[in-house]
matplotlib code that plots the C-alpha trace (Angstrom):
import matplotlib.pyplot as plt

x = [14.9, 13.1, 10.1, 7.7, 5.4, 2.3, -0.9, -2.7, -1.4, -1.3, -1.1, 2.3, 4.5, 7.4, 7.2, 7.1, 9.5, 12.2, 11.5, 11.5, 14.6, 16.5, 15.2, 15.9, 19.1, 17.9, 18.8, 15.8, 14.3, 11.2, 10.4, 9.0, 12.2, 14.3, 12.3, 12.6, 16.4, 16.7, 14.6, 15.8, 12.2, 9.2, 6.7, 4.0, 6.4, 7.0, 3.3, 2.8, 5.6, 6.1, 2.7, 1.6, 2.5, 6.1, 6.1, 4.6, 7.1, 10.0, 8.5, 8.2, 11.7, 13.3, 11.2, 12.6, 16.1, 16.0, 14.3, 17.5, 19.3, 19.8, 18.2, 16.0, 12.8, 11.0, 8.1, 6.2, 4.0, 0.3, -0.3, 2.7, 0.9, -1.8, 0.4, 2.8, 2.2, 4.1, 2.1, 3.0, 6.7, 6.7, 4.9, 7.4, 10.5, 9.8, 7.3, 4.4, 2.8, -0.3, -0.7, -4.4, -5.4, -9.0, -10.1, -10.6, -6.9, -5.7, -7.9, -6.5, -2.9, -3.4, -5.1, -1.9, 0.3, -1.9, 0.5, 3.0, 0.5, -0.1, -3.3, -5.0, -3.4, -6.2, -9.0, -11.2, -11.0, -14.7, -14.0, -11.0, -12.9, -14.9, -11.7, -9.9, -12.8, -13.2, -9.4, -9.0, -11.9, -10.1, -6.8, -8.1, -8.1, -4.3, -3.6, -5.5, -3.0, -0.5, 1.0, 0.4, -2.3, -2.1, -5.6, -5.0, -4.8, -2.5, 0.6, 4.1, 7.4, 6.0, 3.1, 5.6, 7.4, 5.0, 6.2, 9.8, 9.3, 6.9]
y = [11.2, 9.0, 10.6, 9.2, 11.8, 10.2, 11.5, 11.7, 13.2, 17.0, 16.9, 18.6, 15.6, 16.5, 20.2, 19.9, 16.9, 19.0, 22.0, 19.9, 17.9, 21.0, 22.7, 19.6, 18.8, 15.3, 13.3, 13.5, 10.9, 11.1, 7.4, 7.7, 9.4, 6.7, 4.0, 6.0, 6.2, 2.5, 1.4, 4.1, 4.7, 6.8, 5.5, 5.5, 3.4, 0.9, 0.5, 0.1, -2.3, -4.2, -3.8, -2.3, -5.5, -5.2, -1.5, -2.1, -4.8, -2.5, 0.4, -1.8, -3.2, 0.3, 1.7, -1.0, -0.4, 3.3, 2.6, 1.1, 4.4, 6.3, 9.6, 10.6, 12.1, 10.1, 11.5, 8.4, 7.8, 8.3, 4.5, 3.4, 3.0, 0.8, -2.1, -4.8, -3.9, -0.7, 1.3, -1.1, -0.9, 2.9, 3.1, 0.6, 2.3, 6.0, 8.9, 8.9, 12.1, 12.3, 15.5, 15.9, 19.1, 19.6, 18.0, 21.5, 22.4, 19.1, 19.5, 23.0, 21.7, 18.7, 20.6, 22.7, 19.6, 16.9, 16.1, 14.9, 12.4, 9.2, 8.3, 11.6, 13.0, 11.9, 12.7, 15.7, 18.5, 18.1, 14.4, 15.2, 15.9, 12.7, 10.7, 12.2, 11.6, 8.0, 7.2, 9.0, 7.0, 3.8, 4.9, 6.6, 3.5, 3.3, 7.0, 7.2, 4.9, 7.7, 8.9, 12.5, 14.0, 17.5, 18.5, 22.0, 23.9, 26.5, 24.9, 26.2, 24.8, 25.7, 23.3, 20.4, 21.5, 19.4, 16.3, 17.1, 17.3, 14.3]
z = [15.4, 12.9, 11.2, 8.7, 7.0, 5.5, 3.8, 0.6, -2.7, -2.3, 1.5, 1.5, 2.5, 0.1, 0.8, 4.6, 4.6, 3.0, 5.3, 8.5, 7.5, 6.9, 10.1, 12.3, 10.4, 9.4, 6.3, 4.0, 1.7, -0.6, -0.8, -4.4, -5.5, -3.9, -5.8, -9.0, -8.6, -7.7, -10.7, -13.1, -14.3, -13.3, -10.8, -13.6, -15.8, -12.9, -12.5, -16.3, -16.9, -13.7, -11.9, -8.6, -6.6, -7.7, -6.8, -3.4, -2.6, -3.7, -1.7, 1.5, 1.1, 0.7, 3.6, 5.8, 4.5, 5.2, 8.5, 9.8, 9.7, 13.0, 11.9, 9.0, 7.7, 5.1, 3.0, 2.1, -1.0, -0.4, -0.5, 1.5, 4.8, 3.2, 2.1, 3.5, 7.2, 6.5, 9.0, 11.8, 10.8, 10.8, 14.1, 15.7, 14.2, 14.4, 14.7, 12.2, 11.2, 9.1, 7.2, 6.6, 5.0, 3.8, 0.5, -1.2, -0.4, -1.9, -5.0, -5.6, -5.2, -7.4, -10.2, -10.6, -11.0, -12.3, -15.1, -12.5, -11.0, -12.9, -10.9, -11.8, -14.9, -17.2, -14.7, -15.5, -12.9, -12.1, -11.0, -8.8, -5.6, -5.8, -6.6, -3.6, -1.2, -2.3, -2.1, 1.2, 2.7, 1.6, 3.1, 6.2, 8.5, 7.8, 8.1, 11.4, 13.0, 13.0, 16.3, 15.3, 13.0, 11.7, 10.5, 9.2, 6.0, 7.6, 9.1, 9.8, 11.1, 14.6, 14.0, 14.2, 17.4, 19.5, 17.6, 18.2, 21.9, 22.2]

ax = plt.figure().add_subplot(projection="3d")
ax.plot(x, y, z, "-o")
ax.set_aspect("equal")
plt.show()
């Protein structure tokens, strides 16, 4: 089984990726963490010193490299599906699942860990909802190409069983 979890920041990709990988006994990769390990610097530092284009090329190359493995679950970065034909690659090489909780749920999750998110760490809390809505609207055409969409604020391991048997 080859699974790609996609969605916006705060959608739960890392949390559910780890849970599902363990439950289904799959090797787990957080794509951002793989990039950080490969580059030996934080994502925010890669953006600052080498630029977003460099990051996106690295992200795409590592996605394709990991995609050659027989079995895995990859939690992708929020922007991964939007660049370098990555969405087409993921749909052709595995099962894509878009985790799409409500905006208020993502806002609440992101407010607790803003300091870990370079894109929003300096954003005032009152501007977070508008930022998420704007970015989500930009990314939605890519996310909507997913084979499975989970539109819920209340999911469990059982929510994903339909994917396993698809």
